[in-house]
C-alpha positions in Angstrom: 0.0 0.1 -0.1 1.2 3.4 -1.0 -0.4 6.5 0.7 0.3 10.3 0.9 -0.5 12.5 3.8 -0.3 16.2 3.7 -1.3 18.8 6.0 0.7 22.0 5.0 -1.8 24.8 5.5 -0.8 27.7 7.7 -3.8 28.4 9.9 -3.9 31.5 12.3 -6.7 31.0 14.8 -8.5 32.9 17.5 -10.8 35.7 18.4 -9.4 39.1 16.7 -7.1 37.0 14.5 -8.3 39.1 11.7 -6.2 42.1 12.9 -3.0 40.3 11.8 -3.9 40.6 8.2 -2.1 43.6 7.0 1.1 42.4 8.3 0.5 38.9 7.1 -0.1 40.2 3.5 3.2 42.0 3.7 5.0 38.9 4.7 3.5 37.3 1.6 4.7 40.0 -0.7 0.9 41.4 -1.2 0.7 45.0 -1.5 -2.7 45.3 -3.6 -5.0 42.6 -2.9 -8.2 41.7 -4.4 -11.0 41.2 -1.6 -13.5 38.5 -3.0 -16.8 38.3 -1.4 -20.6 38.2 -2.3 -23.3 40.4 -2.2 -25.0 39.3 0.8 -21.8 39.9 2.8 -20.9 43.4 1.6 -22.1 45.8 4.2 -22.4 43.0 6.9 -20.2 43.3 10.1 -17.6 40.8 9.0 -17.1 42.7 5.8 -17.0 46.1 7.6 -14.4 44.6 10.0 -12.0 43.3 7.4 -12.2 46.6 5.3 -11.5 48.6 8.5 -8.4 46.6 9.0 -7.3 46.8 5.2 -8.1 50.6 5.2 -7.7 51.7 1.5 -5.2 48.8 0.4 -7.6 46.7 -1.3 -9.8 46.3 -4.5 -13.1 44.8 -4.1 -15.0 42.1 -6.1 -18.4 41.4 -4.4 -20.2 39.3 -7.1 -19.9 35.9 -6.1 -23.1 33.6 -6.6 -24.4 31.4 -3.9 -23.4 28.5 -6.5 -20.5 30.0 -8.4 -20.3 29.3 -12.2 -17.3 29.7 -14.8 -18.5 33.3 -15.6 -18.3 34.2 -12.1 -14.8 33.1 -11.8 -13.9 35.3 -15.1 -15.3 38.3 -13.7 -13.4 38.1 -10.4 -10.2 37.4 -12.6 -10.8 40.5 -14.7 -11.3 42.5 -11.5 -8.0 41.3 -10.3 -6.3 42.3 -13.5 -7.9 45.5 -13.8 -7.1 46.5 -10.2 -3.4 45.8 -10.8 -3.8 43.1 -7.7 -0.8 40.8 -6.4 -2.9 38.8 -4.2 -6.3 37.6 -3.1 -8.3 37.7 0.2 -11.3 35.3 -0.2 -13.9 36.3 2.5 -17.1 34.6 3.3 -18.5 31.1 2.9 -17.3 28.2 0.5 -18.5 30.1 -2.7 -16.2 33.0 -2.1 -13.3 31.0 -1.2 -13.8 28.9 -4.2 -13.9 31.8 -6.6 -11.0 33.5 -4.8 -8.9 30.3 -5.1 -10.0 29.5 -8.6 -9.6 33.1 -10.1 -5.9 32.7 -9.8 -5.8 30.0 -12.3 -7.1 32.3 -14.7 -4.7 35.0 -13.8 -1.7 32.6 -14.2 -2.8 31.0 -17.4 -5.4 33.2 -19.1 -4.9 31.0 -22.3 -6.5 28.0 -20.5 -10.3 28.4 -19.8 -11.7 26.9 -16.6 -13.5 24.3 -18.2 -10.4 22.9 -19.8 -8.2 23.1 -16.7 -5.2 20.5 -17.1 -3.5 19.7 -13.8 -0.5 18.5 -15.8 0.4 22.0 -16.7 2.9 24.1 -14.8 0.8 26.2 -12.2 3.7 27.3 -10.0 3.9 31.1 -9.0 0.1 31.7 -8.5 -0.9 34.7 -6.6 -1.0 34.3 -2.8 -4.4 33.7 -1.4 -5.6 34.4 2.2 -8.9 32.5 3.1 -11.2 34.2 5.8 -14.1 32.2 6.6 -17.2 33.8 7.9 -19.3 30.7 8.0 -18.5 27.2 9.7 -19.2 24.6 7.3 -17.4 24.1 3.9 -13.7 23.7 5.0 -13.0 25.3 1.6 -10.4 27.6 3.5 -8.0 24.6 3.9 -9.0 22.8 0.8 -7.0 22.2 -2.6 -10.0 22.1 -4.7 -12.6 24.7 -5.8 -16.2 23.7 -6.7 -17.3 25.5 -9.6 -20.5 25.1 -12.1 -19.0 24.3 -15.5 -21.5 23.6 -18.2 -24.5 23.3 -16.0 -22.6 20.8 -13.6 -21.0 21.2 -10.2 -17.3 20.3 -11.0 -14.2 19.9 -8.7 -11.2 21.6 -9.8 -8.4 20.1 -7.9 -4.8 21.0 -7.9 -2.2 21.4 -4.8 -1.4 25.0 -5.6 -5.1 25.8 -5.0 -4.2 25.7 -1.3 -4.5 29.0 0.5 -1.1 30.6 1.4 -2.7 31.4 4.8 -6.0 30.9 6.4 -7.4 33.2 9.1 -10.0 31.5 11.4 -11.4 34.3 13.5 -14.7 33.1 15.2 -15.6 36.7 15.8 -16.6 37.1 12.3 -19.1 34.1 12.4 -20.7 35.9 15.5 -24.3 36.6 14.9 -24.5 34.5 11.5 -28.5 33.6 11.0 -29.7 30.6 12.5 -30.9 29.1 9.0 -27.2 29.7 7.7 -25.5 28.5 10.6 -27.6 25.5 10.6 -27.0 24.9 6.9 -23.2 25.3 7.0 -22.9 23.3 10.1 -24.8 20.4 8.4 -22.1 20.6 5.8 -19.3 20.3 8.4 -21.1 17.5 9.8 -21.5 15.6 6.4 -18.0 16.0 5.7 -16.9 14.5 8.8 -19.2 11.5 8.6 -18.5 10.9 4.9 -14.7 11.2 5.0 -14.6 8.9 8.1 -16.5 6.3 6.5 -14.9 6.3 3.1 -12.8 3.1 2.4 -9.8 5.3 1.4 -6.7 4.7 3.9 -5.8 7.8 5.8 -5.9 7.3 9.5 -5.0 11.1 10.1 -8.2 12.1 8.5 -10.0 9.4 10.4 -8.9 11.0 13.7 -9.5 14.4 12.6 -13.2 13.7 11.4 -14.1 11.9 14.7 -12.9 14.9 16.8 -14.7 17.2 14.3 -17.9 15.2 14.9 -17.5 15.3 18.7 -16.9 19.2 18.3 -20.0 19.5 16.1 -22.7 17.5 18.2 -21.9 19.7 21.1 -21.5 23.1 19.6 -23.9 23.0 16.4 -27.2 23.1 18.4 -25.9 26.0 20.7 -24.6 28.0 17.6 -28.0 28.0 16.0 -29.9 28.7 19.2 -27.6 31.7 20.0 -25.5 33.2 17.4 -23.5 35.1 19.9 -22.4 32.1 21.8 -18.6 32.5 21.1 -17.7 29.0 22.6 -20.0 27.2 20.1 -18.5 29.6 17.2 -15.0 28.6 18.2 -15.9 24.8 18.1 -17.9 25.1 14.9 -15.1 27.0 13.1 -12.4 24.5 14.1 -14.7 21.5 13.4 -15.4 22.9 9.9 -11.7 23.3 9.0 -11.2 19.7 10.4 -14.0 18.4 8.0 -12.1 20.4 5.0 -8.9 18.5 6.0 -10.4 15.0 6.6 -12.2 15.0 3.2 -8.9 15.1 1.2 -9.6 11.3 2.2 -12.7 11.7 -0.1 -16.5 11.8 0.4 -19.5 9.6 -0.4 -23.0 9.4 -2.0 -24.6 12.2 0.0 -22.4 14.6 -1.9 -23.2 13.3 -5.1 -26.8 13.7 -4.5 -26.2 17.0 -3.1 -24.3 18.6 -5.8 -26.8 18.2 -8.6 -29.3 20.0 -6.2 -27.2 23.1 -6.0 -26.4 22.9 -9.8 -29.9 22.2 -10.9 -32.2 23.4 -8.3 -30.1 26.2 -6.6 -30.1 24.6 -3.2 -27.5 25.6 -0.6 -24.9 22.9 -0.6 -25.1 22.5 3.1 -28.8 22.2 3.1 -28.5 19.9 0.3 -26.4 17.4 2.2 -28.8 17.6 5.3 -31.7 16.6 2.9 -30.0 13.5 1.9 -27.6 12.6 4.8 -29.7 10.2 6.7 -31.3 8.3 3.7 -27.8 7.6 2.4 -26.7 6.4 6.2 -29.5 4.0 6.4 -28.8 2.8 2.9 -25.0 2.2 3.8 -26.0 0.7 7.2 -28.4 -2.0 5.5 -25.4 -3.1 3.3 -22.5 -2.8 5.5 -23.4 -3.0 9.4 -21.3 -1.4 11.9 -20.3 1.4 9.4 -21.3 4.1 11.9 -20.8 2.8 15.3 -17.5 5.0 15.7 -19.2 7.9 14.4 -21.9 7.6 17.1 -19.2 7.0 19.8 -17.7 10.4 18.7 -20.9 12.2 18.9 -21.3 10.9 22.7 -23.8 8.1 22.1 -23.7 5.4 24.6 -23.4 1.8 23.2 -23.4 3.3 19.6 -24.5 1.3 16.7 -25.7 2.2 13.2 -29.6 2.6 14.2 -28.5 4.8 17.2 -26.3 6.9 15.3 -28.8 7.4 12.3 -31.4 8.5 15.0 -29.1 11.0 16.6 -28.1 12.6 13.4 -31.8 12.8 12.2 -32.4 14.2 15.7 -29.5 16.9 15.4 -30.9 18.0 11.9 -34.4 18.4 13.4 -33.1 20.3 16.5 -31.4 22.8 14.2 -34.5 23.0 11.9 -33.4 20.8 8.6 -35.9 17.9 8.9 -37.6 18.7 6.0 -37.7 16.9 2.4 -36.8 18.0 -1.0 -40.3 19.0 -2.0 -40.6 21.6 0.7 -37.5 23.2 -1.0 -38.9 23.4 -4.4 -37.4 20.3 -5.8 -39.9 18.7 -8.5 -40.1 14.9 -9.3 -40.1 15.9 -12.9 -36.4 16.8 -12.2 -35.4 13.3 -11.1 -33.7 12.1 -14.2 -31.7 15.2 -14.6 -30.5 15.0 -11.0 -29.7 11.3 -11.2 -27.6 11.6 -14.3 -25.6 14.1 -12.7 -25.2 12.5 -9.4 -24.1 9.2 -11.2 -21.4 11.2 -13.2 -20.2 12.7 -9.8 -17.1 11.1 -8.5 -17.9 11.4 -4.9 -20.1 8.0 -4.6 -16.9 6.0 -5.9 -15.6 6.4 -2.3 -19.0 5.6 -0.7 -18.7 2.7 2.0 -20.6 0.5 -0.4 -20.9 0.4 -4.1 -24.0 2.7 -5.4 -25.6 2.3 -8.9 -27.7 4.8 -10.9 -31.1 3.0 -9.9 -29.8 3.5 -6.1 -29.2 7.2 -6.5 -32.6 7.4 -8.0 -34.4 5.5 -5.2 -32.4 7.5 -2.6 -33.6 10.7 -4.3 -37.0 9.4 -3.9 -36.9 8.9 -0.4 -35.6 12.2 0.3 -39.0 13.9 -0.9 
């Protein structure tokens, strides 16, 4: 067996850590950064905090979509060039961070469209990127990939050079995040930890990280949803989301294959899409591989944990944070099933599901989620 374990990202963590940003940019050789964020965050407290810290030193691109596509990345790259920028600050949730990381590919090699990305090309020398998450869910801040809609389908662009030069985790920037968004992003972190741990790929380092992430989420997520100013819960969720992002370099599972088309076709928030599909996939897997979720349950604090108790605990947690609904309640129509299944089966995540999944299995799983 040959395996590679890699955890190279520098992470600056703690309340008030964002105050270190100007000095860290200078150390990276960045004097004219492009601040990349989304429309919803512009003018909000985290955005104003970062702008105040930066002063007048940054250009701004705030057009990131909830599910970013190739034109979105092109716009951001154009803003980088027009502003004479030499680095990127990606501020926000997973979408802003994915765009912030990916735009550097277009700046580095403008002759290569994103849809024809070739990992074999020389991508060294890309502009430095600092990721600053304002949600606790995607883990994109520590990821070596960007998820972008290309030709109507969510696609994962992977390359080690996409890793951020620096991650700033400041839980104060997540304080007061609305309950619904806290719940959806937290469900994303939960799904990352569960699916990465149960992936059959060999990576015991990621396994340990995923289990501790689950331990933190089980305690902190309901508290963060109930009280947006619970700083202890915000601290734990921000760390757990990062841990989920590190852990899923081990790969994911069928829940993500179902969730990606729900975002690309139906426009659902990625974390919400995961939440709506997670327990159905867990029941499917447990029926075919008994015991697969026992250690997941133990990490969540369940006594004498087994598959059934763990699935019940996850379902109860999702209900507690307001995500115990079905696809129909979020505007998904059964007339979209064929298109959803086609994309889900083409999605690579289910290839590392704990048990094999067929196209018919994915169809039945979608049906059970309505």
